[in-house]
FIVODREN-912469 format. One line per 5 residues: number of its first residue (from 1); their letters; for each residue x, y negated, z of N, C-alpha, C. Coordinates in steps of 0.02 Angstrom, whole numbers, padded with zeros to 5 digits. Example, Ala and Ser with C-alpha at 12.3 -4.5 7.8 and 13.67 -1.06 7.14 Angstrom:
// FIVODREN-912469
1	as	00660:00284:00390:00615:00225:00390:00660:00165:00390  00642:00112:00354:00684:00053:00357:00645:-00002:00394 .
END
This chain:
// FIVODREN-912469
1	agskl	-00023:00123:00113:-00009:00060:00143:00058:00036:00141  00042:-00023:00139:00139:-00063:00143:00178:-00046:00210  00129:-00044:00278:00154:-00015:00319:00179:00049:00349  00146:00095:00313:00186:00172:00293:00236:00161:00249  00213:00153:00188:00286:00132:00145:00370:00118:00194 .
6	revfd	00343:00067:00232:00426:00046:00299:00426:00105:00328  00355:00118:00345:00427:00185:00400:00431:00232:00355  00399:00234:00296:00451:00295:00258:00518:00263:00254  00536:00213:00236:00573:00155:00204:00646:00179:00262  00613:00156:00328:00675:00165:00370:00690:00218:00395 .
11	kinnl	00639:00273:00394:00651:00329:00414:00740:00381:00381  00711:00354:00314:00768:00388:00248:00844:00345:00264  00820:00272:00282:00849:00236:00294:00909:00257:00373  00872:00274:00416:00921:00273:00486:00948:00372:00463  00917:00388:00429:00913:00485:00433:01026:00454:00368 .
16	lsgkp	01010:00430:00314:01084:00400:00295:01126:00370:00345  01102:00327:00364:01147:00277:00421:01181:00318:00459  01159:00393:00456:01188:00427:00524:01150:00427:00581  01077:00416:00572:01061:00388:00665:01018:00467:00665  00985:00485:00718:00976:00529:00733:00879:00523:00704 .
21	vqteg	00858:00574:00689:00785:00581:00645:00722:00612:00669  00680:00588:00680:00652:00648:00723:00609:00687:00634  00597:00759:00650:00588:00787:00584:00535:00856:00603  00463:00873:00558:00437:00922:00593:00462:00969:00662  00463:00882:00730:00475:00923:00795:00542:00919:00811 .
26	qtvsv	00600:00913:00748:00648:00930:00800:00688:00867:00762  00746:00864:00808:00798:00781:00793:00875:00820:00753  00877:00772:00673:00925:00783:00649:00943:00741:00638  01005:00741:00599:01064:00675:00603:01135:00731:00544  01141:00656:00502:01196:00696:00438:01253:00701:00494 .
31	tqhpq	01252:00671:00532:01328:00684:00575:01342:00747:00593  01291:00769:00585:01298:00873:00617:01338:00909:00589  01345:00894:00521:01380:00927:00509:01444:00911:00440  01499:00929:00428:01540:00883:00399:01530:00846:00309  01478:00863:00302:01456:00873:00202:01365:00871:00216 .
36	glefv	01347:00843:00259:01288:00840:00286:01275:00774:00238  01278:00727:00244:01288:00632:00207:01286:00701:00133  01330:00678:00113:01338:00721:00064:01262:00762:00025  01236:00826:00081:01182:00852:00059:01113:00830:00052  01105:00760:00114:01042:00723:00117:01045:00684:00051 .
41	cykla	01104:00633:00016:01113:00623:-00039:01071:00649:-00093  01114:00686:-00081:01080:00747:-00171:01006:00778:-00159  01004:00794:-00107:00918:00823:-00125:00878:00766:-00110  00893:00701:-00092:00846:00676:-00079:00842:00622:-00154  00875:00624:-00188:00909:00612:-00260:00829:00648:-00303 .
46	ekfvr	00870:00703:-00270:00829:00731:-00333:00746:00771:-00326  00737:00723:-00245:00682:00752:-00232:00640:00705:-00263  00662:00616:-00272:00643:00538:-00294:00623:00593:-00393  00662:00614:-00399:00633:00639:-00488:00586:00691:-00461  00558:00723:-00437:00507:00784:-00443:00450:00760:-00419 .
51	hgege	00487:00669:-00383:00403:00655:-00380:00403:00605:-00447  00450:00600:-00484:00431:00564:-00533:00386:00610:-00589  00404:00690:-00618:00389:00741:-00647:00326:00757:-00637  00329:00755:-00546:00246:00752:-00539:00215:00726:-00528  00209:00681:-00478:00167:00638:-00430:00128:00576:-00494 .
56	vsfhh	00207:00539:-00515:00196:00515:-00573:00159:00536:-00597  00169:00600:-00656:00146:00584:-00707:00059:00622:-00716  00038:00627:-00642:-00046:00634:-00628:-00061:00575:-00606  -00025:00532:-00559:-00047:00474:-00558:-00003:00416:-00556  -00005:00368:-00637:00035:00330:-00651:00052:00269:-00583 .
61	dsafp	00035:00243:-00557:00018:00180:-00514:00054:00196:-00461  00093:00275:-00449:00115:00292:-00388:00196:00280:-00397  00210:00269:-00481:00258:00251:-00490:00315:00198:-00421  00265:00136:-00445:00286:00074:-00371:00307:00084:-00301  00220:00127:-00267:00279:00143:-00190:00344:00185:-00207 .
66	iavvl	00362:00196:-00226:00394:00251:-00265:00486:00237:-00260  00450:00208:-00340:00509:00177:-00354:00523:00099:-00312  00474:00095:-00272:00542:00023:-00226:00564:00037:-00177  00535:00094:-00151:00574:00132:-00091:00661:00142:-00109  00655:00176:-00176:00713:00239:-00206:00750:00146:-00225 .
71	sgiwe	00722:00090:-00245:00776:00036:-00263:00830:00002:-00170  00756:-00004:-00133:00796:-00023:-00063:00850:00016:-00039  00837:00092:-00049:00888:00157:-00040:00940:00126:-00088  00955:00133:-00157:01010:00119:-00181:01035:00078:-00169  01027:00007:-00149:01039:-00061:-00136:01073:-00036:-00076 .
76	lhprv	01052:-00003:-00015:01085:00006:00042:01145:00056:00056  01125:00123:-00008:01158:00176:00000:01168:00184:-00075  01213:00153:-00109:01240:00177:-00185:01250:00249:-00204  01256:00282:-00178:01264:00348:-00183:01208:00385:-00225  01174:00365:-00153:01072:00398:-00189:01082:00379:-00250 .
81	gdifl	01077:00307:-00274:01074:00302:-00342:01090:00323:-00407  01173:00334:-00355:01203:00399:-00446:01212:00463:-00448  01166:00498:-00371:01138:00557:-00399:01084:00573:-00415  01023:00516:-00411:00958:00515:-00435:00968:00482:-00510  01030:00448:-00533:01018:00455:-00620:01054:00554:-00658 .
86	ahlhk	01103:00556:-00593:01115:00593:-00654:01057:00648:-00652  01003:00655:-00580:00979:00709:-00607:00935:00699:-00643  00898:00626:-00654:00858:00606:-00699:00873:00621:-00775  00934:00594:-00801:00977:00604:-00854:00978:00689:-00866  00985:00733:-00813:00984:00796:-00836:00942:00829:-00866 .
91	kcpys	00849:00804:-00803:00784:00834:-00820:00749:00792:-00869  00776:00741:-00893:00739:00706:-00933:00797:00664:-00985  00851:00697:-01041:00899:00663:-01086:00846:00597:-01113  00773:00569:-01098:00770:00531:-01133:00787:00452:-01109  00808:00477:-01035:00769:00419:-01008:00879:00393:-00994 .
96	vpfyp	00913:00420:-01040:00972:00395:-01052:00957:00324:-01083  00944:00312:-01168:00916:00370:-01192:00968:00428:-01227  00940:00493:-01244:00985:00526:-01309:00968:00568:-01305  00953:00601:-01374:00932:00656:-01400:00974:00724:-01413  00985:00752:-01364:01016:00805:-01372:01022:00850:-01412 .
101	arkag	01093:00865:-01476:01106:00914:-01523:01095:00978:-01529  01081:01016:-01539:01088:01087:-01553:01170:01087:-01554  01204:01129:-01511:01288:01146:-01502:01282:01218:-01561  01346:01236:-01576:01346:01296:-01608:01346:01333:-01560  01312:01414:-01563:01328:01454:-01530:01297:01452:-01463 .
106	tslee	01258:01402:-01442:01202:01392:-01408:01134:01407:-01421  01104:01462:-01389:01039:01520:-01400:01003:01428:-01390  00948:01456:-01420:00882:01425:-01412:00862:01406:-01367  00830:01461:-01296:00796:01431:-01236:00867:01387:-01215  00948:01402:-01206:00963:01332:-01189:00979:01267:-01200 .
111	yqrtl	00962:01290:-01294:00926:01206:-01300:00886:01176:-01288  00846:01218:-01278:00729:01199:-01241:00782:01166:-01194  00816:01180:-01143:00824:01167:-01086:00860:01111:-01078  00904:01086:-01145:00957:01029:-01126:00883:00977:-01150  00835:00983:-01191:00804:00949:-01224:00745:00916:-01171 .
116	gyevh	00746:00954:-01131:00692:00942:-01053:00645:01008:-01012  00644:01031:-01080:00572:01105:-01074:00608:01146:-01025  00550:01152:-00973:00553:01203:-00931:00546:01277:-00949  00601:01337:-00956:00604:01375:-00996:00601:01454:-00940  00553:01504:-00932:00542:01531:-00859:00532:01606:-00910 .
121	dskve	00606:01653:-00884:00570:01716:-00926:00547:01728:-00995  00592:01653:-01035:00613:01678:-01105:00536:01634:-01136  00490:01594:-01106:00445:01589:-01121:00452:01482:-01122  00448:01460:-01144:00452:01382:-01138:00368:01352:-01121  00368:01282:-01076:00329:01290:-01061:00281:01209:-01116 .
126	eqdhf	00224:01211:-01099:00190:01219:-01165:00203:01139:-01178  00186:01104:-01238:00210:01031:-01273:00177:00996:-01229  00104:00995:-01218:00062:00949:-01181:00108:00939:-01109  00088:00996:-01073:00168:00973:-01006:00220:00968:-00993  00243:00982:-01053:00312:00950:-01058:00313:00858:-01089 .
131	lkrms	00268:00832:-01095:00262:00753:-01110:00240:00746:-01058  00189:00755:-01042:00181:00719:-00956:00262:00723:-00893  00272:00777:-00897:00337:00770:-00851:00361:00716:-00863  00411:00721:-00944:00439:00632:-00959:00412:00593:-00964  00345:00570:-00984:00312:00507:-00937:00340:00512:-00907 .
136	gmirl	00314:00529:-00835:00316:00519:-00769:00369:00504:-00738  00453:00511:-00773:00523:00511:-00764:00524:00436:-00813  00478:00438:-00847:00510:00354:-00873:00462:00314:-00844  00395:00324:-00817:00353:00271:-00760:00400:00260:-00710  00424:00287:-00672:00476:00265:-00616:00545:00246:-00644 .
141	yaail	00568:00295:-00680:00636:00233:-00679:00626:00157:-00726  00555:00147:-00753:00531:00084:-00779:00521:00043:-00722  00510:00077:-00686:00456:00033:-00604:00517:00022:-00596  00589:00044:-00558:00638:00058:-00513:00662:-00010:-00578  00677:-00017:-00600:00728:-00063:-00641:00708:-00155:-00653 .
146	qlrwp	00633:-00158:-00606:00588:-00221:-00595:00597:-00215:-00509  00606:-00150:-00477:00585:-00188:-00393:00623:-00196:-00360  00597:-00249:-00310:00645:-00256:-00259:00641:-00213:-00194  00653:-00188:-00131:00620:-00178:-00079:00642:-00254:-00020  00550:-00275:-00019:00539:-00340:-00004:00591:-00349:00082 .
151	ygnkq	00603:-00316:00111:00628:-00314:00163:00711:-00306:00160  00740:-00307:00106:00824:-00342:00118:00810:-00368:00117  00889:-00399:00139:00945:-00459:00109:00943:-00508:00041  00945:-00472:-00010:00925:-00488:-00082:01006:-00529:-00093  01058:-00539:-00066:01096:-00549:-00061:01116:-00542:-00147 .
156	gahph	01142:-00492:-00150:01183:-00430:-00220:01128:-00428:-00267  01158:-00438:-00316:01086:-00403:-00389:01076:-00321:-00384  01024:-00326:-00414:00984:-00250:-00409:01039:-00201:-00436  01026:-00169:-00393:01095:-00113:-00408:01056:-00072:-00477  01021:-00087:-00484:00986:-00036:-00572:00946:-00094:-00625 .
161	glsyg	00941:-00164:-00635:00911:-00207:-00645:00886:-00193:-00710  00834:-00250:-00733:00784:-00250:-00788:00903:-00254:-00831  00934:-00264:-00837:00984:-00262:-00885:00971:-00209:-00915  00984:-00168:-00899:00984:-00095:-00890:00920:-00074:-00932  00846:-00087:-00921:00794:-00082:-00962:00819:-00105:-01040 .
166	wrwla	00821:-00165:-01032:00849:-00202:-01111:00873:-00174:-01126  00954:-00132:-01099:00986:-00072:-01151:00954:-00019:-01166  00926:00003:-01119:00870:00057:-01125:00831:00058:-01193  00798:00001:-01190:00740:-00020:-01281:00771:-00018:-01314  00850:-00049:-01298:00868:-00069:-01377:00914:-00020:-01406 .
171	qmlnl	00926:00023:-01360:00974:00096:-01371:00936:00166:-01414  00872:00145:-01381:00781:00180:-01394:00782:00167:-01453  00790:00111:-01493:00786:00089:-01565:00809:00091:-01627  00902:00107:-01592:00948:00114:-01610:00925:00217:-01641  00898:00243:-01612:00884:00318:-01636:00867:00348:-01691 .
176	eplad	00851:00386:-01725:00790:00400:-01751:00731:00436:-01716  00670:00414:-01719:00626:00432:-01657:00599:00514:-01674  00594:00531:-01643:00566:00616:-01629:00504:00612:-01634  00449:00656:-01677:00363:00658:-01663:00357:00671:-01605  00295:00621:-01572:00264:00642:-01522:00309:00594:-01466 .
181	vtaml	00380:00623:-01459:00423:00587:-01386:00426:00535:-01407  00469:00492:-01436:00475:00438:-01467:00407:00369:-01429  00363:00405:-01492:00304:00360:-01489:00271:00352:-01406  00266:00405:-01357:00248:00433:-01273:00294:00385:-01241  00353:00386:-01271:00397:00351:-01219:00418:00271:-01217 .
186	lldfl	00421:00265:-01277:00412:00182:-01282:00374:00152:-01266  00292:00170:-01265:00244:00138:-01223:00221:00135:-01165  00266:00214:-01133:00251:00220:-01036:00305:00170:-01026  00348:00176:-01086:00416:00104:-01026:00377:00050:-01057  00349:00014:-01099:00310:-00045:-01139:00287:-00048:-01088 .
191	evcgn	00241:-00026:-01049:00173:-00036:-01022:00180:-00063:-00932  00237:-00004:-00909:00260:-00023:-00853:00308:-00073:-00849  00364:-00113:-00883:00409:-00164:-00892:00419:-00180:-00935  00357:-00180:-00978:00354:-00248:-01032:00370:-00334:-01002  00305:-00307:-00965:00297:-00382:-00920:00355:-00420:-00865 .
196	almkq	00393:-00385:-00869:00446:-00391:-00796:00508:-00404:-00862  00539:-00372:-00930:00561:-00395:-00976:00548:-00456:-01037  00480:-00464:-01023:00450:-00527:-01076:00467:-00568:-01021  00484:-00586:-00965:00492:-00638:-00923:00542:-00680:-00907  00602:-00583:-00912:00650:-00611:-00904:00696:-00637:-00961 .
201	ygiqf	00658:-00606:-01023:00719:-00621:-01107:00679:-00637:-01137  00592:-00676:-01148:00573:-00722:-01179:00592:-00720:-01258  00602:-00757:-01300:00616:-00755:-01392:00643:-00685:-01388  00680:-00664:-01342:00724:-00620:-01373:00681:-00557:-01368  00634:-00523:-01310:00583:-00495:-01323:00567:-00474:-01381 .
206	wktmf	00499:-00543:-01384:00473:-00550:-01444:00490:-00545:-01523  00547:-00519:-01511:00594:-00531:-01578:00611:-00434:-01589  00608:-00427:-01536:00617:-00327:-01507:00551:-00309:-01514  00482:-00358:-01482:00419:-00300:-01519:00399:-00312:-01573  00416:-00376:-01623:00387:-00386:-01692:00453:-00316:-01742 .
211	fiqks	00489:-00315:-01707:00566:-00247:-01752:00492:-00205:-01744  00489:-00180:-01677:00432:-00118:-01650:00393:-00118:-01695  00341:-00191:-01724:00283:-00170:-01750:00313:-00155:-01833  00360:-00216:-01845:00350:-00190:-01945:00413:-00124:-01955  00477:-00099:-01915:00514:-00096:-01931:00498:00010:-01892 .
216	yipri	00469:-00011:-01841:00487:00043:-01813:00446:00116:-01793  00394:00066:-01804:00332:00100:-01801:00323:00154:-01850  00316:00129:-01934:00350:00140:-01987:00395:00218:-01973  00453:00203:-01936:00500:00265:-01947:00456:00331:-01911  00427:00289:-01859:00393:00370:-01823:00332:00391:-01856 .
221	eavts	00304:00358:-01881:00243:00372:-01916:00276:00443:-01988  00319:00400:-02004:00369:00446:-02064:00374:00523:-02033  00396:00533:-01983:00383:00601:-01932:00342:00640:-01913  00273:00591:-01914:00235:00633:-01853:00173:00658:-01925  00154:00729:-01883:00119:00764:-01897:00044:00711:-01910 .
226	sgqmg	00007:00753:-01954:-00072:00707:-01942:-00130:00735:-01844  -00069:00787:-01846:-00114:00817:-01778:-00064:00806:-01727  -00015:00731:-01739:00019:00722:-01661:00009:00637:-01648  -00048:00590:-01691:-00053:00566:-01700:-00079:00505:-01613  -00085:00540:-01577:-00141:00499:-01548:-00114:00468:-01510 .
231	clsrl	-00001:00479:-01474:00001:00440:-01423:00039:00379:-01477  00077:00387:-01535:00070:00341:-01575:00013:00288:-01600  -00041:00319:-01619:-00099:00265:-01611:-00106:00200:-01562  -00078:00227:-01506:-00095:00201:-01423:-00031:00172:-01463  00032:00188:-01463:00070:00115:-01456:00060:00058:-01511 .
236	knfvq	00037:00083:-01555:00034:00041:-01630:-00017:-00011:-01593  -00079:-00014:-01558:-00121:-00034:-01554:-00099:-00109:-01483  -00071:-00068:-01439:-00033:-00094:-01370:00023:-00144:-01378  00049:-00133:-01454:00108:-00183:-01477:00080:-00236:-01513  00000:-00217:-01569:-00022:-00262:-01573:-00061:-00325:-01544 .
241	kclqa	-00117:-00278:-01481:-00141:-00323:-01448:-00083:-00395:-01397  -00024:-00346:-01377:00035:-00364:-01336:00045:-00492:-01430  00074:-00428:-01450:00080:-00491:-01484:00043:-00520:-01523  -00035:-00504:-01518:-00085:-00549:-01559:-00113:-00605:-01503  -00081:-00581:-01454:-00106:-00616:-01365:-00028:-00631:-01346 .
246	eeipl	00027:-00632:-01359:00070:-00650:-01342:00086:-00649:-01245  00074:-00598:-01260:00060:-00587:-01180:00074:-00505:-01172  00117:-00483:-01124:00118:-00416:-01117:00065:-00407:-01039  00033:-00385:-01016:-00007:-00373:-00968:-00002:-00319:-00903  00025:-00367:-00854:00033:-00308:-00793:00037:-00235:-00780 .
251	pkgil	00066:-00231:-00771:00042:-00118:-00782:00020:-00130:-00696  -00025:-00105:-00721:-00097:-00046:-00654:-00047:-00027:-00621  -00055:-00048:-00536:-00027:-00025:-00504:00027:-00061:-00467  00027:-00115:-00502:00109:-00150:-00483:00071:-00183:-00385  00144:-00170:-00363:00144:-00186:-00275:00112:-00265:-00295 .
256	tpsfw	00069:-00259:-00254:00050:-00380:-00242:00062:-00386:-00163  00088:-00468:-00146:00091:-00476:-00090:00066:-00446:-00027  -00023:-00448:-00044:-00064:-00429:-00007:-00035:-00352:00013  -00003:-00306:-00039:-00002:-00227:-00034:00044:-00224:00043  00083:-00290:00055:00101:-00278:00103:00096:-00272:00192 .
261	rt	00033:-00308:00168:00004:-00325:00248:-00024:-00286:00249  -00055:-00239:00200:-00106:-00169:00220:-00067:-00127:00302 .
END
């Protein structure tokens, strides 16, 4: 509910502003320790990224309430946004976007970690689980780019707005595609942020969509084996439908004005 989200936002904002906050039966304040504020910024940013790889990966709609709170906090407390990006880029290098190359002397285990895989006791997580986590983090990032906290003053620019999304898409299409990962990330990003980018960039956006269909999807196909076609097929269908309709649908779960009255 919108009212619940405002409560959450106010509590986080009050904590970061140095006001005492009630939690689990006790009162806490960042002023209680010289590094209290820095610690809270770090842990809060880390928690937002965890929401992406956890909650959003399982419930796509949850990207929007989480993102709108983070967007508002980022506007008032830029340090949280900076640390959030650092956590996000480390956990999901594709959010840069960046495909790390393996450096000489790097063990396979260490290299898999830099690619975003979780490795425990030399056991690498399943590919499906890895893709699900990356998907959740990209969806959260794509939601943040287009959302403003509705009760802010909105005098300044969005702290990390659509121009960063446009840059991400352009940089992504300049990278050589990876099997599995690239098709999924593009589809997630376009499903969440495509409508907002279409409204902002118009004809330039449609030129990009046409490029994806005619040039980039064949490049993804060239590196994709027959057993990895699922996500690529969904991307092809999505791009084709959007080009035929000359419209990108609004993402599922987007927060409507009526949400804030709940």
